[in-house]
Each structure stands twice: as C-alpha cells, then as structure tokens.
N, C-alpha and C positions, 0 to 999 in steps of 0.2 A: 102486387109480390114479385119478386123477382123467382123464376123456377130455372134450374141447370141439372139437367141430368147428364153425367158421366160417360161416354160411349166407349164402351173396348175394341180396341183398335188393333187386339192380338200382339203390339208390340210396346213396348215404353221410349221406342225412338219417333210416335209421332201419339200426340193428345187429341181428344176432341170430345166438348162439351158442347149442348146444343141450351142456348141462355135467351130466354123472350126469341125463343123459334130463328134464333141464330145461329149455326153451326159454323163454332170454334174451332179449324185447325188446327195446333200446333207442329210445327214440324221441329223435332223435340232432343236434336245431337249437337248441340253447342260447341264440345267440343272439338268437331269439324268442322263448324259455320253451318251444320244441319245440309250437307250432302247428301245426293244420292246416296240407297245401302239398297242391298238384297231383301234391307227388312222394312225402314222406311218407304221406299218407294210402290212394292206390293200395299203396304197398310194404306197410304196415301190414295192411290187409284181406287182402291175400296171406301175410303171413307166422300171420296165424290162421287162417286155413284150411289153412295147409301145416299147420303145428302140430300142429294139431285134429285130423288126418287122418294123419300122423306116427306106426308103429309105437313108434318110437322115442325117444317125447317121452310124457313118465308126467302133465308138472306143466306150464304156462302163465306165468310172471314179465315181469310189463308192465312200464318206468318210463324213467325222463326222465336226460337226461343234463343235468350239470350242477346249476343250484338250482331247477327248477321241474319237473312232472310233464306238465303240458300248459295250454298256457293255450286252449287252444279255437280258436275258427275265426282267422283271423288278420284282423283286422281293417282294417288297410290296402287289402285285397281286398276289403270292401268297401266302399269309395270308388271314387273315380275309376278305380282300378287294375284296376274288376275284368274279370274273365274274357268278353272281344266274344264267344265262342259263346254262352253263357248269355245274355245280354241280348237276343242273339236268343232265344231261346227261346220258344213259348210258355207261359203261365202250367201249361197241364196237362203240358206237358215240363220243366216245374220240376218242379214237383211228381211227377211221377214218376221223375224223373234223382237228388231226394233221398229218395226213399221206395227206392229202388234203393241208393244208398250208402249207408242207414243200417242198411237190412237188410245188408249186405254189411259190414259193420262191429261197430254192440253187435249187432244182430242175431244174426250170426253167433259172435260171442263171448259170448253167454250159451248159445248151443246148444252150445257146445264140450262133450264129457262127458270133460273133463280137468279137474282142478282149475287153479284159476287165481286171481292174485296180482299184484295192483297195488304195488309200491311207489312212496312218495308222496316226492322229495326237498325237493318243494316247491309252489309253487300246484298246483293241479286244478281247472280254471273249466270251466263253459258243457259244452260236448261233452268238453271234459277230463275234466272231472266223471263226465260219462257215461260215461264210458269206464272213468274206475277203479271204478266201480258196478257196471259189465257185470256186473266182474270175482267171485268169487267172497267173495276176502279180501280189506282194504286195510292197507297197514299205512304208517301213514306217520310221519316225524321231522318229532322236535317244531319243528322250522322251518317243517313244514310246512303251509297253508295249503289251504279251500274256499272257491267261490261259484257258484253259479247266472250268476249275472256276467249273464244276457238281459236286463236290464230295463235295463241299464247304454246296450244296442245298442238298443232298443225293439224285442225281437224278443221271442219266446214261448215257445223252448226246442227242442228239435231229439232225435234220436241216443235218445230214449225216456227222458230226464233227467226226466219227470214220474211218470212210474209208476215207474222205478228209485226215484226219490227219496221218493216216495210209501210204497212195500212196504219201502224201509228204515227210514226215521224218522216215520210215518206222518204221514196227511191234515193237521196241524194244523199240524206244522212243516214238511214238506214245500209248502204253502203262504206261511209266514214266511219262508222259505228264497229263493223261487222270488220272491214281492213285493218283496223287497227288496234279493236280491242281495248280502247280507251280506257280508263274508269274514269266515267263522268259522275258527276258529286250531284246531289238532292234537286241543289237552288235548276242547279241546267239543264235537268232531267224534267224538271218541271217545265223549265219558258222552253225546249223543243216538245214537248208533248209526252214526253216519254212516263210518267207519272202524273198525275192529277194536283196531289195537292204535299205541301210540304208542313211538317208540324214540330213543335220541339219535341224533342226524344223522350219526356214526359209522360205526355199526352197523347202519345201517338196511338198506344192500344184503346185508350179511351174515346179516340175521334176517330178511329175506325167502327168501334165498337157503336158507337153513338149511329154512327153511316146505317151501318149493317141496320143494327135493328130498327131506322125510322125506312126503310124498304122492305125489312120482313115483317112490319104493321100493315103495309102497303097492299091496297086490290090485286092477289097474287095473279089473278087472268090478263089483265091490266099491263103487266110488266113481263109476263111471258110476250102477249104480243107485239110489244114495245123491240124483247129482244130477236123477235121475225123479223118484223118491221128493220130497223135497225143492220141485224144478217144481211138483209134484201137489199138494203142498200149500194154491199159492196157488190151486187153479185146481176143486179138487174137494169135495164134500161129505165127511165123514169115514169113515162104512160106504165108497165107494169109494177111499178112497187106503187106506184099510187094508186092500182087498181087492187093490189094486197091490201093496203094500210086502210081505204075505203070497206073491202069486204069485214076486216076484225073489227074494226068500229065500229060497222053497225052489230058485229053480236054483243057486242059488248054493251052496247045501251040494251039491248036482252036483262043482266046479270041485276042481282040484288046487293053486288057491291057498287054496282052507279045507280045505284035509287036512293043508295045509302050516303054517297057520296053530295046527289043533290038536295037531300032531305038534311046533309048536317049543312050545307052551305049555307040552307033556308034561316034551319036554324042558328046561324053562325055558330057550332062546338067542333070538336074533332070527330070523323068519323069511325066508324069501329067496324071494318073489314070481315067478311067471313070466308074470301077464297071462292063464291060463287055469283 
C-alpha cells in the first residue's frame, strides 16, 4: 500500500510529501515560473536538510509546479524593488550572505548522501539550472529547456553553476553555454549530458517518481558509499580512490542488506532492504 505524508514547509510556495520513502519537493510558484523568492528559497533549504537527515526518506525528488522547473532569481527583485536590508549591507556582508545561502542550498543538496533526482517539466534557468545540476540525476519533459541565463542580466553566475556545468558537459561546452546563455532544448541537453533522460511531458512525474522509488527501496548504505566513491573520482588520483572503494566495499560485506541481497539472488526474489 502506498503511504503519503504531507510535510509542512512553512509556505505555500513549496510543497513536500513523503511517498514510499521518496521526498517529493515541489517548487510551487507557477505564476513566476517557480523563481527563487524570500519565502520559497529558505523553505527549500530547510526541506533539503530535513529530507537528507530523515531516516524515513530514501531518495529526494525535486520538481516544479506548472510548466517550469525554476526560472532562477527573481529579476524584478534585482531592480527598483530590491530588498532594502541587502541594499544597506557592505560588500563583504553581501558576499558572506550569498556564500551562506549557496552553502545551504546547492551545497547542502550535493552533500546529501541519498539519491537526488530533478524532474524538469519546463525551463531551468540560472540558479534553477544549478539546482537541477546539483541533483544526481535529471529527467526532463520533451518541452523542457535549460539556460545558464546570467549573460542576459549581466551577471557571472552563482550557486556553483560553473563548477557543476563543467563537470557535467566539459570545459568547452560549459564555456559556450555560459558565454551565450543559449536556450538548450531537452533533446540537445540529453545529447550533451546535461540531462539523463527525456520523456513525454505527460509521463514526466510518473517516470521520475518510479526511478526515485526504485532507489529509495535500495540498500541505503551501499548507495551512500557509491556517492562517496563517485564524488572522490573528481578529487583524488586513481590509486587513492581505488583504495577507498576497497575500504567501503569490505565494510558493506558485513551488512544485513548485503546478506539479504545475496539470499534474494539465490531465492530468485526481490530483496527487501532494511538500511543496515
């Protein structure tokens, strides 16, 4: 039986339910294409942290309501209606403020030791693209698109977009996408490795949830160690990364989940993992 628990995010601009061990986090400001706001963004930071720490959550699925994933920053808020408190900050205070907000959003999302999936029903732009790229896997609807976007507002990028983009598509392609801010359709995004899968619009949420659910049902510690191994592949030399892989695998051979997986293989049945 499917169970669903509604989580209070503190604002209607962000929705969250836990269904079959999947935390489904929905940016819910379709009238502004789910742009970041002073209500949505803090709630999103809190939900990422809470879901990452919740033992009843095995995977995170982030998506957007309506026909967009996330349009990034609210451009109107960059003009005459800017936050007066931020206008009064010194340069150093503004830098520290943004660094902290980045650390608690894309930084926290990258640090989650559970599978994370972004489901893109439509455009992911600027910081919205960074949010999607901070997830492990991206599934896009056929009508979705992505753009770095910053060039159009004469800004250089934030939330780790250059780092994330370079690692996903390589240096040359990342520079092209940053310097042009071109709109990249879903199929091309898949071809260059920016998204993992493209599905018909009507099938997006079902396909993304099915993938998230399959991962949420998986062996929790093995998935955590896989993320550690994959992260270290970008940081360490081959010998060091290989040695760390060996340490983690040997630890996993002593777990109940490993014993269950082996027995299930022998019994020709689906394993039931307990996260231990």
